[in-house]
Steps between C-alpha positions, in 0.01 A plus 500: 500500500124535465316741724147492641262790477287581805127442493336846514135526612307783337190649671268695277263758653140371537578170327652166581723300265677169554862537598710424193866411510735680269683268267850401604813341362537126496785345699746237386368269771150523354637381166744225594502414871364145541277602792404855401422482127191671366233238439258513208264239639470137404731368236419423141273200436711198413458189291245655264422276203189449293276198495410353164148641509635855478259613772704408806857540614710334769636696794738394776396607851707491817218429742163333504392139464663459159823643357349514151170662402307519174386857441229619262659769286215752512319431826805414711319203655756260647472123520768290676654243268539259789485493877835506673388246760402254226848533356647421842275196527609398152859495625409254774314273260798501263718338764688803626570471873291731718806690624593578138161642407528880477288700743471786253456419131504865388876506455529252214588606147192366322480439126143475371462214255415586137163324537437709815410190700800483733821656623863391499721600789822417680524393866828411669675448164237269354220564250131456578183533295164589657194399296206730582217265400641195680636712786805280480869580538731282291865489596690504172858464624667346805870557457785685667585693182340832407236510227575814301301712249186286519242557226158339441397359165219678309255222592621499864562123487872532571760729646851528359798597714877474525683302765874449499508674159276233347150550367211313667121482476252386763129423466286742701233241593712193569829664589686255275839641404707446182852618421534625141876568485782319675821684412453802729812604689636810675629624164216362283158659557182350353198730507676752724673827410836607634576846641581681175209356300242598763654843559556608141275286277184366666460756777637547849367237739359274224709180507247272329623358169219266394176561313186281491342416167140627480369139492695416821680201343851643454757733648751709312799587715846652492810315607787724610854363516698722736813290524709761315351807669744653752406492868481827692540485880323738737621495863249548781710688755220608735488149644716370783633229274550628150314315225551518126215524248585367155316607184560416136541850358627556144664831419546657157695264276481210747305181421124526536298194600443279198130466436286224347123483445332169577147359473381216721166322540358516851430125497873447461739394227813640341555873460470632146760770447427786264759519223681834535797385297498806275600709802845496664456365857725758666331782307140398575239634740148351508308800627131402482304173471128439449254267322259539214136478618455155343803354686652395168782753500756639742589863436847608608696820458878489452760777518873515447689591815557861390122514431523679165228270358207289619344200323140393556494124440229233484577139586254239373453239773390220266779534242777632726582774250548870569468800275561870548188714461676837512820673605529835675829682439662821619831681459496533878300241696159329485286506814277208599147637466279205591323199352292476183123516557320246282179517296287202398623512139863452616599862452639692795563842649866594545681789669802654332740795527584485128405867446674614816167504687325197655191420295264213418503302177250243372697212346381195310579143610833514317611823671435735209356837603139538389474855629636728772232541766649808668750760385635844584758670723389329819560159649284223641586423860325173578273288282221365721338275244255471213122477500425283193127584502563872465825449306669739739836511676535659843823661617659776704686786333621857537338603174350827627746611768840362593463539878165316485422135432152434363307192390404474132310277260605451138282343231703230325369560147475878488777595742273752672626574850259600776603620844301325773620664821435870542663619820854631468769302679626143484262212431570128490234245412402145585237391245243230556507205256215637288634859485187664634659640816842560647652573838658844468789593728536877481702778662657831413806674638306658787236230559563155648370191325130428446372166367169490310285283277467664158282419200725402211295643213451851636736546798217561748601440862256239633626462855798602712672205666760685701595860553759656729432690817662828405394679818840425649660706221276801554704657787801548273570790270640369173621672186316404184715289267542642151556292188711670236721435201860614473631510145857395430724680252389266222134561588411177680238571772607342828217422738543650846312563824574793729405559862576858600612587852237589757399869476689523173656839429608539134751764608692250711750247369435148626720191510379220272454128564487281186386137553578280198478142380587513133485133400394438138122531453439526876325834554458638851298810411142382533179649623461235767527462876823396667447560867844508658676660205230766464495582871880514522514738206238715671710491817803624308293775340381606845865529598580739218615259226359507148432143381535437126456141387596438136511207257777500244378420148612136511293449816206710387276224368460695176547199283795270451644749253567743786708236680684339208760781468643395839586156359856391584561828681307517827548814707612747235162584343328510839770737628463725198128532573558570869756767411227653284273507803773678697528758221125551521523546877766765453252699296243494780539788742382291796751211466850503649705313243792479745292290739362203306479151646441185294375176651399151393497129580610207283522643145433836662795433730714430195385820334572698818855363519545557128387862538744569782790351302413636155359843581561799725138612510401331826601600850416162649356161418324224693564164333331180617605152380668634184645306211848650480624308196269312264747211491385427858126467428309201361538389140144508368416855611839648417553338161155617387619859525880477482569193289782259583810652663720344233301687234472832683804559722495875438131525593553312825795723584307821425205390711714398798490695824804311630724623219392861566514485882793742514273764345252499790355848542277590793396310811397136463287292737531134403250245641471126444341187651764250611319197351376661179458209257408726207755781484774339705676687779817449298391795285521741794810336649691541175388863475613560860842357412537719190389814686743430784788447259412832337494678838128581473290544815143369516236371740410133519227291669442125480180324608535143636238238409379727219481403137437734207264708711516587868166358611543426871297781662764598756776507238286688249428761769874533555557533125241776459642697792848464350393620155300791640781616727754475215278715280412765755854537633668523160242661275 
């Protein structure tokens, strides 16, 4: 394990110098132990969002007289939005009993109203609205049922929410409530996403499935019928009396939830259903919904279940008719890249992978491309928005260096692209509404995150909001990470990062640790800070292990075209690239090709298991929460890359770890959370069964009360000790 160096005082003749400690190795406890972790000072600022004036932003604070403060972007002057005591008094005046009034109002999850004159929050399963000017708290709901996914209207006059799988609105001033749908049931969700739609379509943790019209008079919403979706049961065995958690979870080829798109007026009345009759119900995914700025049209994006095409549709609210503006197609799959951004003349900005790289296109009101705005062998990461005054689009991209993420501006008419941020590393931006400034969140691989206010036109840093206290990292002696490219036999440059062992000697041969993920278009090689991963890799390097992190081409982020070849055949292309990395290691005099470990979680766990059953290049593997057969994972993710099992039996068989379990080569450590609702424990259990039948020995660890990640501090500490010991003892 890690060793400490002694502090050595040095006395110089006729002079005095401060005693300086020699740098030492970091310990595993200082990385992962809940009570002994290295601290980098106060956490990141939370709840940052811009006010409409573009000069101030909102920040959430954990102490003080108000939980929310208005901060001037350049001076840093802070003004409380409201006094906490006045909010408490507002509770009493709203009729809440004194014993139910919270003593500390800092803990609420506040939502600032769009007009910036109040906040919405939840207290004891009911919704409340606090009006700043009137200093009044209005209780919006008084029921035993939960109000889910609440969202304020653009004019802040109402809040929409879901209760009992029905859609409701309540007036923020009067608290008057109205139910907009009445057919909600356990299997029929109005305005609420199910597990697979939030996980694979709209984003993990985002269950809201309704969208306010800009004029605040209507709601567009999805209705999901889950009655045909199979139920998956997850036992909770860490309890004295076992309980069973049931989730509707479709697997490849099984029925997905049937989806409908409805429009309803907030004053009530019948739901108007969008006619999607040209699509087959069981082959339809509605993957994005939005409104036109004038509230006259609902924009919705539709895909077939294998996701080989995507239609951008416009529904006219007044006539009830829909038309398709454009269709994206691919021989592999089409990724969802975001919403159209509208201009006053009805034209819009659209993101597309049609060239194999994500770029921006200016389209007319009918969906015809006026001109490409960006082009080249690089991809746009995130489109932040458009400044109509300057006719400029702002986005992140890896245009200049693949490990870096920079912020750029493109002129809509000319297509000229200007880089705004200058410092190497990873930048993400939060622009103000007028695109004059943005909040820049920056880090690089050796530097923890700094948050600053930056001028949008020229990239000048105006003020630093938060920066880490790196003094606690100074005692440790770290190896400098090196970014490099490893070319495969066909010439594709794989992005990699190497951390050489402490006191590296090129004449020695070192064991190698290869962390992987490998999921399509999910790069892990980035010039950005990841505290625990970075420190653990440094710990391994200090213990004589060479760390080489690599992205296979399909995961590299080098355009959709680099990932498309893996279509219908997950595992094989990634493995071919990793074998190429092993060949490269064999040519390096300092790498011991007989002592290579591979490790990953989730898709990385799958790739680790695949490597140990389809290759003999790895001495050991550490696999966390792996998919072991793609027939066991959810439908929407899997069918995007593998197609339907009935159309691709051979591909599913080739990609299966279960069918190759008898070929296990090397030592395997298998880890899984017992209540994983994403990659079910069944994946590991079935692999255990196949390995046992084949007479293969392996190591196994389960983590109770843990889902897809092991997040409980004590259990995570156990996990990290386990992984470290397995590596050091066997590598």
